[in-house]
mmCIF file as Biopython writes it, N, C-alpha, C and O atoms, coordinates in Angstrom:
data_model
#
loop_
_atom_site.group_PDB
_atom_site.id
_atom_site.type_symbol
_atom_site.label_atom_id
_atom_site.label_alt_id
_atom_site.label_comp_id
_atom_site.label_asym_id
_atom_site.label_entity_id
_atom_site.label_seq_id
_atom_site.pdbx_PDB_ins_code
_atom_site.Cartn_x
_atom_site.Cartn_y
_atom_site.Cartn_z
_atom_site.occupancy
_atom_site.B_iso_or_equiv
_atom_site.auth_seq_id
_atom_site.auth_asym_id
_atom_site.pdbx_PDB_model_num
ATOM 1   N N  . MET A ? 1  ? -91.832 -17.354 28.579 1.0 0.0 1  A 1 
ATOM 2   C CA . MET A ? 1  ? -92.366 -18.302 29.529 1.0 0.0 1  A 1 
ATOM 3   C C  . MET A ? 1  ? -92.157 -19.722 29.004 1.0 0.0 1  A 1 
ATOM 4   O O  . MET A ? 1  ? -92.137 -19.953 27.795 1.0 0.0 1  A 1 
ATOM 5   N N  . ILE A ? 2  ? -92.005 -20.644 29.908 1.0 0.0 2  A 1 
ATOM 6   C CA . ILE A ? 2  ? -91.774 -22.045 29.542 1.0 0.0 2  A 1 
ATOM 7   C C  . ILE A ? 2  ? -93.114 -22.750 29.318 1.0 0.0 2  A 1 
ATOM 8   O O  . ILE A ? 2  ? -94.081 -22.524 30.045 1.0 0.0 2  A 1 
ATOM 9   N N  . ASP A ? 3  ? -93.148 -23.592 28.316 1.0 0.0 3  A 1 
ATOM 10  C CA . ASP A ? 3  ? -94.328 -24.375 27.991 1.0 0.0 3  A 1 
ATOM 11  C C  . ASP A ? 3  ? -94.674 -25.324 29.143 1.0 0.0 3  A 1 
ATOM 12  O O  . ASP A ? 3  ? -93.784 -25.933 29.736 1.0 0.0 3  A 1 
ATOM 13  N N  . GLU A ? 4  ? -95.961 -25.446 29.457 1.0 0.0 4  A 1 
ATOM 14  C CA . GLU A ? 4  ? -96.423 -26.304 30.558 1.0 0.0 4  A 1 
ATOM 15  C C  . GLU A ? 4  ? -96.014 -27.766 30.364 1.0 0.0 4  A 1 
ATOM 16  O O  . GLU A ? 4  ? -95.624 -28.430 31.325 1.0 0.0 4  A 1 
ATOM 17  N N  . LYS A ? 5  ? -96.098 -28.266 29.147 1.0 0.0 5  A 1 
ATOM 18  C CA . LYS A ? 5  ? -95.727 -29.664 28.891 1.0 0.0 5  A 1 
ATOM 19  C C  . LYS A ? 5  ? -94.252 -29.897 29.178 1.0 0.0 5  A 1 
ATOM 20  O O  . LYS A ? 5  ? -93.876 -30.937 29.718 1.0 0.0 5  A 1 
ATOM 21  N N  . LEU A ? 6  ? -93.420 -28.931 28.818 1.0 0.0 6  A 1 
ATOM 22  C CA . LEU A ? 6  ? -91.990 -29.044 29.097 1.0 0.0 6  A 1 
ATOM 23  C C  . LEU A ? 6  ? -91.748 -29.051 30.600 1.0 0.0 6  A 1 
ATOM 24  O O  . LEU A ? 6  ? -90.960 -29.855 31.100 1.0 0.0 6  A 1 
ATOM 25  N N  . LEU A ? 7  ? -92.415 -28.169 31.317 1.0 0.0 7  A 1 
ATOM 26  C CA . LEU A ? 7  ? -92.246 -28.111 32.769 1.0 0.0 7  A 1 
ATOM 27  C C  . LEU A ? 7  ? -92.648 -29.416 33.441 1.0 0.0 7  A 1 
ATOM 28  O O  . LEU A ? 7  ? -92.051 -29.812 34.442 1.0 0.0 7  A 1 
ATOM 29  N N  . ASP A ? 8  ? -93.643 -30.075 32.902 1.0 0.0 8  A 1 
ATOM 30  C CA . ASP A ? 8  ? -94.104 -31.330 33.489 1.0 0.0 8  A 1 
ATOM 31  C C  . ASP A ? 8  ? -93.075 -32.451 33.389 1.0 0.0 8  A 1 
ATOM 32  O O  . ASP A ? 8  ? -93.099 -33.378 34.199 1.0 0.0 8  A 1 
ATOM 33  N N  . ILE A ? 9  ? -92.176 -32.384 32.417 1.0 0.0 9  A 1 
ATOM 34  C CA . ILE A ? 9  ? -91.204 -33.471 32.250 1.0 0.0 9  A 1 
ATOM 35  C C  . ILE A ? 9  ? -89.798 -33.121 32.737 1.0 0.0 9  A 1 
ATOM 36  O O  . ILE A ? 9  ? -88.952 -34.006 32.866 1.0 0.0 9  A 1 
ATOM 37  N N  . LEU A ? 10 ? -89.545 -31.851 33.005 1.0 0.0 10 A 1 
ATOM 38  C CA . LEU A ? 10 ? -88.213 -31.460 33.473 1.0 0.0 10 A 1 
ATOM 39  C C  . LEU A ? 10 ? -87.969 -31.946 34.895 1.0 0.0 10 A 1 
ATOM 40  O O  . LEU A ? 10 ? -88.856 -31.887 35.746 1.0 0.0 10 A 1 
ATOM 41  N N  . VAL A ? 11 ? -86.755 -32.428 35.141 1.0 0.0 11 A 1 
ATOM 42  C CA . VAL A ? 11 ? -86.333 -32.837 36.480 1.0 0.0 11 A 1 
ATOM 43  C C  . VAL A ? 11 ? -84.940 -32.285 36.742 1.0 0.0 11 A 1 
ATOM 44  O O  . VAL A ? 11 ? -84.237 -31.877 35.818 1.0 0.0 11 A 1 
ATOM 45  N N  . CYS A ? 12 ? -84.558 -32.277 37.988 1.0 0.0 12 A 1 
ATOM 46  C CA . CYS A ? 12 ? -83.219 -31.832 38.357 1.0 0.0 12 A 1 
ATOM 47  C C  . CYS A ? 12 ? -82.190 -32.823 37.818 1.0 0.0 12 A 1 
ATOM 48  O O  . CYS A ? 12 ? -82.355 -34.030 37.996 1.0 0.0 12 A 1 
ATOM 49  N N  . PRO A ? 13 ? -81.144 -32.345 37.170 1.0 0.0 13 A 1 
ATOM 50  C CA . PRO A ? 13 ? -80.129 -33.259 36.652 1.0 0.0 13 A 1 
ATOM 51  C C  . PRO A ? 13 ? -79.299 -33.914 37.757 1.0 0.0 13 A 1 
ATOM 52  O O  . PRO A ? 13 ? -78.658 -34.937 37.515 1.0 0.0 13 A 1 
ATOM 53  N N  . ALA A ? 14 ? -79.299 -33.349 38.952 1.0 0.0 14 A 1 
ATOM 54  C CA . ALA A ? 14 ? -78.497 -33.905 40.046 1.0 0.0 14 A 1 
ATOM 55  C C  . ALA A ? 14 ? -79.193 -35.061 40.755 1.0 0.0 14 A 1 
ATOM 56  O O  . ALA A ? 14 ? -78.551 -36.060 41.080 1.0 0.0 14 A 1 
ATOM 57  N N  . ASP A ? 15 ? -80.508 -34.938 41.001 1.0 0.0 15 A 1 
ATOM 58  C CA . ASP A ? 15 ? -81.198 -36.003 41.744 1.0 0.0 15 A 1 
ATOM 59  C C  . ASP A ? 15 ? -82.451 -36.533 41.043 1.0 0.0 15 A 1 
ATOM 60  O O  . ASP A ? 15 ? -83.169 -37.362 41.603 1.0 0.0 15 A 1 
ATOM 61  N N  . GLN A ? 16 ? -82.712 -36.068 39.845 1.0 0.0 16 A 1 
ATOM 62  C CA . GLN A ? 16 ? -83.847 -36.489 39.022 1.0 0.0 16 A 1 
ATOM 63  C C  . GLN A ? 16 ? -85.195 -36.254 39.702 1.0 0.0 16 A 1 
ATOM 64  O O  . GLN A ? 16 ? -86.182 -36.907 39.363 1.0 0.0 16 A 1 
ATOM 65  N N  . GLY A ? 17 ? -85.241 -35.333 40.652 1.0 0.0 17 A 1 
ATOM 66  C CA . GLY A ? 17 ? -86.486 -34.989 41.331 1.0 0.0 17 A 1 
ATOM 67  C C  . GLY A ? 17 ? -87.168 -33.805 40.671 1.0 0.0 17 A 1 
ATOM 68  O O  . GLY A ? 17 ? -86.585 -33.146 39.810 1.0 0.0 17 A 1 
ATOM 69  N N  . PRO A ? 18 ? -88.411 -33.532 41.076 1.0 0.0 18 A 1 
ATOM 70  C CA . PRO A ? 18 ? -89.166 -32.416 40.506 1.0 0.0 18 A 1 
ATOM 71  C C  . PRO A ? 18 ? -88.576 -31.066 40.887 1.0 0.0 18 A 1 
ATOM 72  O O  . PRO A ? 18 ? -87.863 -30.937 41.882 1.0 0.0 18 A 1 
ATOM 73  N N  . LEU A ? 19 ? -88.889 -30.074 40.079 1.0 0.0 19 A 1 
ATOM 74  C CA . LEU A ? 19 ? -88.400 -28.711 40.283 1.0 0.0 19 A 1 
ATOM 75  C C  . LEU A ? 19 ? -89.569 -27.760 40.484 1.0 0.0 19 A 1 
ATOM 76  O O  . LEU A ? 19 ? -90.684 -28.023 40.033 1.0 0.0 19 A 1 
ATOM 77  N N  . LEU A ? 20 ? -89.303 -26.654 41.164 1.0 0.0 20 A 1 
ATOM 78  C CA . LEU A ? 20 ? -90.286 -25.587 41.344 1.0 0.0 20 A 1 
ATOM 79  C C  . LEU A ? 20 ? -89.947 -24.448 40.397 1.0 0.0 20 A 1 
ATOM 80  O O  . LEU A ? 20 ? -88.778 -24.094 40.239 1.0 0.0 20 A 1 
ATOM 81  N N  . LEU A ? 21 ? -90.954 -23.877 39.775 1.0 0.0 21 A 1 
ATOM 82  C CA . LEU A ? 21 ? -90.774 -22.681 38.955 1.0 0.0 21 A 1 
ATOM 83  C C  . LEU A ? 21 ? -90.844 -21.485 39.897 1.0 0.0 21 A 1 
ATOM 84  O O  . LEU A ? 21 ? -91.858 -21.287 40.566 1.0 0.0 21 A 1 
ATOM 85  N N  . VAL A ? 22 ? -89.775 -20.680 39.959 1.0 0.0 22 A 1 
ATOM 86  C CA . VAL A ? 22 ? -89.678 -19.576 40.925 1.0 0.0 22 A 1 
ATOM 87  C C  . VAL A ? 22 ? -89.229 -18.294 40.236 1.0 0.0 22 A 1 
ATOM 88  O O  . VAL A ? 22 ? -88.955 -18.277 39.036 1.0 0.0 22 A 1 
ATOM 89  N N  . ASP A ? 23 ? -89.160 -17.224 41.020 1.0 0.0 23 A 1 
ATOM 90  C CA . ASP A ? 23 ? -88.695 -15.919 40.521 1.0 0.0 23 A 1 
ATOM 91  C C  . ASP A ? 23 ? -89.461 -15.464 39.288 1.0 0.0 23 A 1 
ATOM 92  O O  . ASP A ? 23 ? -88.874 -15.050 38.289 1.0 0.0 23 A 1 
ATOM 93  N N  . ASP A ? 24 ? -90.782 -15.550 39.378 1.0 0.0 24 A 1 
ATOM 94  C CA . ASP A ? 24 ? -91.634 -15.122 38.259 1.0 0.0 24 A 1 
ATOM 95  C C  . ASP A ? 24 ? -91.255 -15.799 36.952 1.0 0.0 24 A 1 
ATOM 96  O O  . ASP A ? 24 ? -91.253 -15.170 35.894 1.0 0.0 24 A 1 
ATOM 97  N N  . GLY A ? 25 ? -90.934 -17.088 37.033 1.0 0.0 25 A 1 
ATOM 98  C CA . GLY A ? 25 ? -90.612 -17.851 35.838 1.0 0.0 25 A 1 
ATOM 99  C C  . GLY A ? 25 ? -89.192 -17.686 35.338 1.0 0.0 25 A 1 
ATOM 100 O O  . GLY A ? 25 ? -88.892 -18.056 34.203 1.0 0.0 25 A 1 
ATOM 101 N N  . GLN A ? 26 ? -88.308 -17.136 36.164 1.0 0.0 26 A 1 
ATOM 102 C CA . GLN A ? 26 ? -86.920 -16.908 35.750 1.0 0.0 26 A 1 
ATOM 103 C C  . GLN A ? 26 ? -85.964 -18.005 36.197 1.0 0.0 26 A 1 
ATOM 104 O O  . GLN A ? 26 ? -84.794 -17.992 35.816 1.0 0.0 26 A 1 
ATOM 105 N N  . ALA A ? 27 ? -86.445 -18.963 37.009 1.0 0.0 27 A 1 
ATOM 106 C CA . ALA A ? 27 ? -85.560 -20.016 37.509 1.0 0.0 27 A 1 
ATOM 107 C C  . ALA A ? 27 ? -86.369 -21.253 37.873 1.0 0.0 27 A 1 
ATOM 108 O O  . ALA A ? 27 ? -87.570 -21.181 38.137 1.0 0.0 27 A 1 
ATOM 109 N N  . LEU A ? 28 ? -85.681 -22.383 37.879 1.0 0.0 28 A 1 
ATOM 110 C CA . LEU A ? 28 ? -86.226 -23.636 38.389 1.0 0.0 28 A 1 
ATOM 111 C C  . LEU A ? 28 ? -85.440 -23.972 39.645 1.0 0.0 28 A 1 
ATOM 112 O O  . LEU A ? 28 ? -84.220 -23.808 39.681 1.0 0.0 28 A 1 
ATOM 113 N N  . TYR A ? 29 ? -86.139 -24.445 40.682 1.0 0.0 29 A 1 
ATOM 114 C CA . TYR A ? 29 ? -85.511 -24.633 41.987 1.0 0.0 29 A 1 
ATOM 115 C C  . TYR A ? 29 ? -85.709 -26.047 42.505 1.0 0.0 29 A 1 
ATOM 116 O O  . TYR A ? 29 ? -86.808 -26.598 42.450 1.0 0.0 29 A 1 
ATOM 117 N N  . ASN A ? 30 ? -84.621 -26.627 43.012 1.0 0.0 30 A 1 
ATOM 118 C CA . ASN A ? 30 ? -84.655 -27.925 43.671 1.0 0.0 30 A 1 
ATOM 119 C C  . ASN A ? 30 ? -84.559 -27.676 45.175 1.0 0.0 30 A 1 
ATOM 120 O O  . ASN A ? 30 ? -83.473 -27.379 45.673 1.0 0.0 30 A 1 
ATOM 121 N N  . PRO A ? 31 ? -85.675 -27.790 45.915 1.0 0.0 31 A 1 
ATOM 122 C CA . PRO A ? 31 ? -85.638 -27.511 47.348 1.0 0.0 31 A 1 
ATOM 123 C C  . PRO A ? 31 ? -84.896 -28.573 48.152 1.0 0.0 31 A 1 
ATOM 124 O O  . PRO A ? 31 ? -84.470 -28.301 49.274 1.0 0.0 31 A 1 
ATOM 125 N N  . ARG A ? 32 ? -84.732 -29.762 47.610 1.0 0.0 32 A 1 
ATOM 126 C CA . ARG A ? 32 ? -84.021 -30.821 48.331 1.0 0.0 32 A 1 
ATOM 127 C C  . ARG A ? 32 ? -82.529 -30.528 48.392 1.0 0.0 32 A 1 
ATOM 128 O O  . ARG A ? 32 ? -81.893 -30.760 49.420 1.0 0.0 32 A 1 
ATOM 129 N N  . LEU A ? 33 ? -81.974 -30.027 47.313 1.0 0.0 33 A 1 
ATOM 130 C CA . LEU A ? 33 ? -80.541 -29.718 47.255 1.0 0.0 33 A 1 
ATOM 131 C C  . LEU A ? 33 ? -80.255 -28.233 47.423 1.0 0.0 33 A 1 
ATOM 132 O O  . LEU A ? 33 ? -79.099 -27.821 47.514 1.0 0.0 33 A 1 
ATOM 133 N N  . ARG A ? 34 ? -81.324 -27.425 47.464 1.0 0.0 34 A 1 
ATOM 134 C CA . ARG A ? 34 ? -81.208 -25.963 47.554 1.0 0.0 34 A 1 
ATOM 135 C C  . ARG A ? 34 ? -80.350 -25.392 46.428 1.0 0.0 34 A 1 
ATOM 136 O O  . ARG A ? 34 ? -79.422 -24.615 46.653 1.0 0.0 34 A 1 
ATOM 137 N N  . ARG A ? 35 ? -80.695 -25.805 45.207 1.0 0.0 35 A 1 
ATOM 138 C CA . ARG A ? 35 ? -79.993 -25.343 44.013 1.0 0.0 35 A 1 
ATOM 139 C C  . ARG A ? 35 ? -81.008 -24.760 43.040 1.0 0.0 35 A 1 
ATOM 140 O O  . ARG A ? 35 ? -82.091 -25.314 42.852 1.0 0.0 35 A 1 
ATOM 141 N N  . ALA A ? 36 ? -80.645 -23.630 42.417 1.0 0.0 36 A 1 
ATOM 142 C CA . ALA A ? 36 ? -81.513 -22.967 41.442 1.0 0.0 36 A 1 
ATOM 143 C C  . ALA A ? 36 ? -80.841 -22.972 40.074 1.0 0.0 36 A 1 
ATOM 144 O O  . ALA A ? 36 ? -79.640 -22.734 39.947 1.0 0.0 36 A 1 
ATOM 145 N N  . TYR A ? 37 ? -81.640 -23.247 39.067 1.0 0.0 37 A 1 
ATOM 146 C CA . TYR A ? 37 ? -81.188 -23.257 37.674 1.0 0.0 37 A 1 
ATOM 147 C C  . TYR A ? 37 ? -81.860 -22.094 36.955 1.0 0.0 37 A 1 
ATOM 148 O O  . TYR A ? 37 ? -83.082 -21.959 37.003 1.0 0.0 37 A 1 
ATOM 149 N N  . ARG A ? 38 ? -81.083 -21.266 36.299 1.0 0.0 38 A 1 
ATOM 150 C CA . ARG A ? 38 ? -81.653 -20.105 35.618 1.0 0.0 38 A 1 
ATOM 151 C C  . ARG A ? 38 ? -82.383 -20.534 34.341 1.0 0.0 38 A 1 
ATOM 152 O O  . ARG A ? 38 ? -82.133 -21.602 33.783 1.0 0.0 38 A 1 
ATOM 153 N N  . ILE A ? 39 ? -83.270 -19.683 33.913 1.0 0.0 39 A 1 
ATOM 154 C CA . ILE A ? 39 ? -83.972 -19.847 32.641 1.0 0.0 39 A 1 
ATOM 155 C C  . ILE A ? 39 ? -83.551 -18.673 31.781 1.0 0.0 39 A 1 
ATOM 156 O O  . ILE A ? 39 ? -83.774 -17.515 32.137 1.0 0.0 39 A 1 
ATOM 157 N N  . GLU A ? 40 ? -82.945 -18.978 30.653 1.0 0.0 40 A 1 
ATOM 158 C CA . GLU A ? 40 ? -82.386 -17.959 29.770 1.0 0.0 40 A 1 
ATOM 159 C C  . GLU A ? 40 ? -83.147 -17.953 28.452 1.0 0.0 40 A 1 
ATOM 160 O O  . GLU A ? 40 ? -83.146 -18.953 27.734 1.0 0.0 40 A 1 
ATOM 161 N N  . ASP A ? 41 ? -83.791 -16.847 28.129 1.0 0.0 41 A 1 
ATOM 162 C CA . ASP A ? 41 ? -84.580 -16.725 26.897 1.0 0.0 41 A 1 
ATOM 163 C C  . ASP A ? 41 ? -85.595 -17.861 26.767 1.0 0.0 41 A 1 
ATOM 164 O O  . ASP A ? 41 ? -85.812 -18.387 25.676 1.0 0.0 41 A 1 
ATOM 165 N N  . GLY A ? 42 ? -86.214 -18.232 27.890 1.0 0.0 42 A 1 
ATOM 166 C CA . GLY A ? 42 ? -87.222 -19.283 27.891 1.0 0.0 42 A 1 
ATOM 167 C C  . GLY A ? 42 ? -86.675 -20.692 27.895 1.0 0.0 42 A 1 
ATOM 168 O O  . GLY A ? 42 ? -87.440 -21.653 27.819 1.0 0.0 42 A 1 
ATOM 169 N N  . ILE A ? 43 ? -85.353 -20.833 27.984 1.0 0.0 43 A 1 
ATOM 170 C CA . ILE A ? 43 ? -84.720 -22.154 27.951 1.0 0.0 43 A 1 
ATOM 171 C C  . ILE A ? 43 ? -84.056 -22.429 29.297 1.0 0.0 43 A 1 
ATOM 172 O O  . ILE A ? 43 ? -83.166 -21.681 29.704 1.0 0.0 43 A 1 
ATOM 173 N N  . PRO A ? 44 ? -84.473 -23.494 30.001 1.0 0.0 44 A 1 
ATOM 174 C CA . PRO A ? 44 ? -83.843 -23.828 31.274 1.0 0.0 44 A 1 
ATOM 175 C C  . PRO A ? 44 ? -82.397 -24.281 31.066 1.0 0.0 44 A 1 
ATOM 176 O O  . PRO A ? 44 ? -82.110 -25.097 30.190 1.0 0.0 44 A 1 
ATOM 177 N N  . VAL A ? 45 ? -81.499 -23.744 31.878 1.0 0.0 45 A 1 
ATOM 178 C CA . VAL A ? 45 ? -80.085 -24.134 31.828 1.0 0.0 45 A 1 
ATOM 179 C C  . VAL A ? 45 ? -79.882 -25.160 32.939 1.0 0.0 45 A 1 
ATOM 180 O O  . VAL A ? 45 ? -79.512 -24.813 34.060 1.0 0.0 45 A 1 
ATOM 181 N N  . LEU A ? 46 ? -80.129 -26.426 32.610 1.0 0.0 46 A 1 
ATOM 182 C CA . LEU A ? 46 ? -80.083 -27.492 33.606 1.0 0.0 46 A 1 
ATOM 183 C C  . LEU A ? 46 ? -78.718 -28.175 33.623 1.0 0.0 46 A 1 
ATOM 184 O O  . LEU A ? 46 ? -78.599 -29.376 33.381 1.0 0.0 46 A 1 
ATOM 185 N N  . LEU A ? 47 ? -77.715 -27.391 33.911 1.0 0.0 47 A 1 
ATOM 186 C CA . LEU A ? 47 ? -76.349 -27.893 34.037 1.0 0.0 47 A 1 
ATOM 187 C C  . LEU A ? 47 ? -75.955 -27.793 35.502 1.0 0.0 47 A 1 
ATOM 188 O O  . LEU A ? 47 ? -75.997 -26.710 36.087 1.0 0.0 47 A 1 
ATOM 189 N N  . VAL A ? 48 ? -75.572 -28.918 36.098 1.0 0.0 48 A 1 
ATOM 190 C CA . VAL A ? 48 ? -75.252 -28.953 37.523 1.0 0.0 48 A 1 
ATOM 191 C C  . VAL A ? 48 ? -74.186 -27.928 37.874 1.0 0.0 48 A 1 
ATOM 192 O O  . VAL A ? 48 ? -74.284 -27.261 38.904 1.0 0.0 48 A 1 
ATOM 193 N N  . ASP A ? 49 ? -73.172 -27.795 37.035 1.0 0.0 49 A 1 
ATOM 194 C CA . ASP A ? 49 ? -72.077 -26.871 37.359 1.0 0.0 49 A 1 
ATOM 195 C C  . ASP A ? 49 ? -72.464 -25.399 37.191 1.0 0.0 49 A 1 
ATOM 196 O O  . ASP A ? 49 ? -71.697 -24.520 37.582 1.0 0.0 49 A 1 
ATOM 197 N N  . GLN A ? 50 ? -73.633 -25.116 36.621 1.0 0.0 50 A 1 
ATOM 198 C CA . GLN A ? 50 ? -74.078 -23.727 36.482 1.0 0.0 50 A 1 
ATOM 199 C C  . GLN A ? 50 ? -75.236 -23.380 37.416 1.0 0.0 50 A 1 
ATOM 200 O O  . GLN A ? 50 ? -75.715 -22.247 37.419 1.0 0.0 50 A 1 
ATOM 201 N N  . ALA A ? 51 ? -75.683 -24.349 38.204 1.0 0.0 51 A 1 
ATOM 202 C CA . ALA A ? 51 ? -76.721 -24.067 39.198 1.0 0.0 51 A 1 
ATOM 203 C C  . ALA A ? 51 ? -76.103 -23.250 40.320 1.0 0.0 51 A 1 
ATOM 204 O O  . ALA A ? 51 ? -74.897 -23.310 40.562 1.0 0.0 51 A 1 
ATOM 205 N N  . ARG A ? 52 ? -76.948 -22.487 40.999 1.0 0.0 52 A 1 
ATOM 206 C CA . ARG A ? 52 ? -76.428 -21.689 42.114 1.0 0.0 52 A 1 
ATOM 207 C C  . ARG A ? 52 ? -77.031 -22.172 43.424 1.0 0.0 52 A 1 
ATOM 208 O O  . ARG A ? 52 ? -78.167 -22.643 43.471 1.0 0.0 52 A 1 
ATOM 209 N N  . ASP A ? 53 ? -76.246 -22.043 44.481 1.0 0.0 53 A 1 
ATOM 210 C CA . ASP A ? 53 ? -76.719 -22.387 45.817 1.0 0.0 53 A 1 
ATOM 211 C C  . ASP A ? 53 ? -77.704 -21.334 46.295 1.0 0.0 53 A 1 
ATOM 212 O O  . ASP A ? 53 ? -77.579 -20.156 45.960 1.0 0.0 53 A 1 
ATOM 213 N N  . VAL A ? 54 ? -78.672 -21.760 47.070 1.0 0.0 54 A 1 
ATOM 214 C CA . VAL A ? 54 ? -79.705 -20.869 47.590 1.0 0.0 54 A 1 
ATOM 215 C C  . VAL A ? 54 ? -79.611 -20.848 49.110 1.0 0.0 54 A 1 
ATOM 216 O O  . VAL A ? 54 ? -79.563 -21.895 49.755 1.0 0.0 54 A 1 
ATOM 217 N N  . GLY A ? 55 ? -79.585 -19.646 49.671 1.0 0.0 55 A 1 
ATOM 218 C CA . GLY A ? 55 ? -79.504 -19.477 51.118 1.0 0.0 55 A 1 
ATOM 219 C C  . GLY A ? 55 ? -80.854 -19.666 51.803 1.0 0.0 55 A 1 
ATOM 220 O O  . GLY A ? 55 ? -81.872 -19.894 51.150 1.0 0.0 55 A 1 
ATOM 221 N N  . ASP A ? 56 ? -80.841 -19.566 53.131 1.0 0.0 56 A 1 
ATOM 222 C CA . ASP A ? 56 ? -82.039 -19.813 53.935 1.0 0.0 56 A 1 
ATOM 223 C C  . ASP A ? 56 ? -83.202 -18.882 53.598 1.0 0.0 56 A 1 
ATOM 224 O O  . ASP A ? 56 ? -84.334 -19.343 53.449 1.0 0.0 56 A 1 
ATOM 225 N N  . ASP A ? 57 ? -82.940 -17.582 53.475 1.0 0.0 57 A 1 
ATOM 226 C CA . ASP A ? 57 ? -84.018 -16.625 53.199 1.0 0.0 57 A 1 
ATOM 227 C C  . ASP A ? 57 ? -84.668 -16.884 51.843 1.0 0.0 57 A 1 
ATOM 228 O O  . ASP A ? 57 ? -85.892 -16.891 51.717 1.0 0.0 57 A 1 
ATOM 229 N N  . GLU A ? 58 ? -83.831 -17.096 50.841 1.0 0.0 58 A 1 
ATOM 230 C CA . GLU A ? 58 ? -84.357 -17.344 49.497 1.0 0.0 58 A 1 
ATOM 231 C C  . GLU A ? 58 ? -85.090 -18.690 49.449 1.0 0.0 58 A 1 
ATOM 232 O O  . GLU A ? 58 ? -86.129 -18.809 48.799 1.0 0.0 58 A 1 
ATOM 233 N N  . HIS A ? 59 ? -84.554 -19.693 50.131 1.0 0.0 59 A 1 
ATOM 234 C CA . HIS A ? 59 ? -85.212 -21.001 50.196 1.0 0.0 59 A 1 
ATOM 235 C C  . HIS A ? 59 ? -86.614 -20.859 50.800 1.0 0.0 59 A 1 
ATOM 236 O O  . HIS A ? 59 ? -87.579 -21.425 50.287 1.0 0.0 59 A 1 
ATOM 237 N N  . ALA A ? 60 ? -86.714 -20.101 51.891 1.0 0.0 60 A 1 
ATOM 238 C CA . ALA A ? 60 ? -88.011 -19.890 52.537 1.0 0.0 60 A 1 
ATOM 239 C C  . ALA A ? 60 ? -88.983 -19.194 51.588 1.0 0.0 60 A 1 
ATOM 240 O O  . ALA A ? 60 ? -90.164 -19.538 51.541 1.0 0.0 60 A 1 
ATOM 241 N N  . ARG A ? 61 ? -88.492 -18.230 50.841 1.0 0.0 61 A 1 
ATOM 242 C CA . ARG A ? 61 ? -89.347 -17.517 49.882 1.0 0.0 61 A 1 
ATOM 243 C C  . ARG A ? 61 ? -89.798 -18.445 48.758 1.0 0.0 61 A 1 
ATOM 244 O O  . ARG A ? 61 ? -90.966 -18.438 48.369 1.0 0.0 61 A 1 
ATOM 245 N N  . PHE A ? 62 ? -88.864 -19.244 48.239 1.0 0.0 62 A 1 
ATOM 246 C CA . PHE A ? 62 ? -89.187 -20.149 47.137 1.0 0.0 62 A 1 
ATOM 247 C C  . PHE A ? 62 ? -90.169 -21.244 47.550 1.0 0.0 62 A 1 
ATOM 248 O O  . PHE A ? 62 ? -90.983 -21.678 46.735 1.0 0.0 62 A 1 
ATOM 249 N N  . THR A ? 63 ? -90.104 -21.695 48.802 1.0 0.0 63 A 1 
ATOM 250 C CA . THR A ? 63 ? -90.939 -22.815 49.230 1.0 0.0 63 A 1 
ATOM 251 C C  . THR A ? 63 ? -92.212 -22.378 49.947 1.0 0.0 63 A 1 
ATOM 252 O O  . THR A ? 63 ? -93.041 -23.218 50.298 1.0 0.0 63 A 1 
ATOM 253 N N  . ALA A ? 64 ? -92.378 -21.077 50.167 1.0 0.0 64 A 1 
ATOM 254 C CA . ALA A ? 64 ? -93.599 -20.575 50.806 1.0 0.0 64 A 1 
ATOM 255 C C  . ALA A ? 64 ? -94.776 -20.724 49.850 1.0 0.0 64 A 1 
ATOM 256 O O  . ALA A ? 64 ? -94.621 -20.563 48.640 1.0 0.0 64 A 1 
ATOM 257 N N  . PRO A ? 65 ? -95.952 -21.031 50.392 1.0 0.0 65 A 1 
ATOM 258 C CA . PRO A ? 65 ? -97.130 -21.100 49.517 1.0 0.0 65 A 1 
ATOM 259 C C  . PRO A ? 65 ? -97.394 -19.739 48.878 1.0 0.0 65 A 1 
ATOM 260 O O  . PRO A ? 65 ? -97.238 -18.699 49.517 1.0 0.0 65 A 1 
ATOM 261 N N  . GLY A ? 66 ? -97.785 -19.762 47.641 1.0 0.0 66 A 1 
ATOM 262 C CA . GLY A ? 66 ? -98.089 -18.509 46.960 1.0 0.0 66 A 1 
ATOM 263 C C  . GLY A ? 66 ? -97.543 -18.485 45.558 1.0 0.0 66 A 1 
ATOM 264 O O  . GLY A ? 66 ? -97.059 -19.501 45.059 1.0 0.0 66 A 1 
ATOM 265 N N  . PRO A ? 67 ? -97.614 -17.327 44.909 1.0 0.0 67 A 1 
ATOM 266 C CA . PRO A ? 67 ? -97.262 -17.221 43.491 1.0 0.0 67 A 1 
ATOM 267 C C  . PRO A ? 67 ? -95.775 -17.297 43.187 1.0 0.0 67 A 1 
ATOM 268 O O  . PRO A ? 67 ? -95.420 -17.487 42.024 1.0 0.0 67 A 1 
ATOM 269 N N  . SER A ? 68 ? -94.868 -17.157 44.183 1.0 0.0 68 A 1 
ATOM 270 C CA . SER A ? 68 ? -93.434 -17.148 43.865 1.0 0.0 68 A 1 
ATOM 271 C C  . SER A ? 68 ? -92.888 -18.534 43.564 1.0 0.0 68 A 1 
ATOM 272 O O  . SER A ? 68 ? -91.822 -18.653 42.961 1.0 0.0 68 A 1 
ATOM 273 N N  . ALA A ? 69 ? -93.598 -19.591 43.971 1.0 0.0 69 A 1 
ATOM 274 C CA . ALA A ? 69 ? -93.139 -20.952 43.715 1.0 0.0 69 A 1 
ATOM 275 C C  . ALA A ? 69 ? -94.317 -21.799 43.260 1.0 0.0 69 A 1 
ATOM 276 O O  . ALA A ? 69 ? -95.329 -21.901 43.955 1.0 0.0 69 A 1 
ATOM 277 N N  . ALA A ? 70 ? -94.178 -22.397 42.102 1.0 0.0 70 A 1 
ATOM 278 C CA . ALA A ? 70 ? -95.216 -23.282 41.588 1.0 0.0 70 A 1 
ATOM 279 C C  . ALA A ? 70 ? -94.623 -24.672 41.432 1.0 0.0 70 A 1 
ATOM 280 O O  . ALA A ? 70 ? -93.617 -24.826 40.741 1.0 0.0 70 A 1 
ATOM 281 N N  . PRO A ? 71 ? -95.219 -25.700 42.057 1.0 0.0 71 A 1 
ATOM 282 C CA . PRO A ? 71 ? -94.656 -27.046 41.948 1.0 0.0 71 A 1 
ATOM 283 C C  . PRO A ? 71 ? -94.722 -27.571 40.529 1.0 0.0 71 A 1 
ATOM 284 O O  . PRO A ? 71 ? -95.654 -27.274 39.782 1.0 0.0 71 A 1 
ATOM 285 N N  . ARG A ? 72 ? -93.738 -28.343 40.176 1.0 0.0 72 A 1 
ATOM 286 C CA . ARG A ? 72 ? -93.651 -28.948 38.846 1.0 0.0 72 A 1 
ATOM 287 C C  . ARG A ? 72 ? -93.467 -30.408 39.010 1.0 0.0 72 A 1 
ATOM 288 O O  . ARG A ? 72 ? -93.367 -31.133 38.020 1.0 0.0 72 A 1 
#
C-alpha cells in the first residue's frame, strides 16, 4: 500500500492535477485525461508513456462514489 503522505503530494505528470487511488490501491487515475498509472510493488509508475487509456465503463466505475475510488 502507498503511504498517505506520498499520496497527498503525487500529481499527474501530464496535467499536474490530483489523482484518484483506484483498483484496490493498484492504480492512480486521472479522470480529466482518463489515464491510469499502475502501482508496482507499492511504487507508482508515473510515466506518461506507460499510462493506459481508460474506457467509459471503467471511468464510470473509478469515479463512482464508494470504495473503488478515493480522491487524492
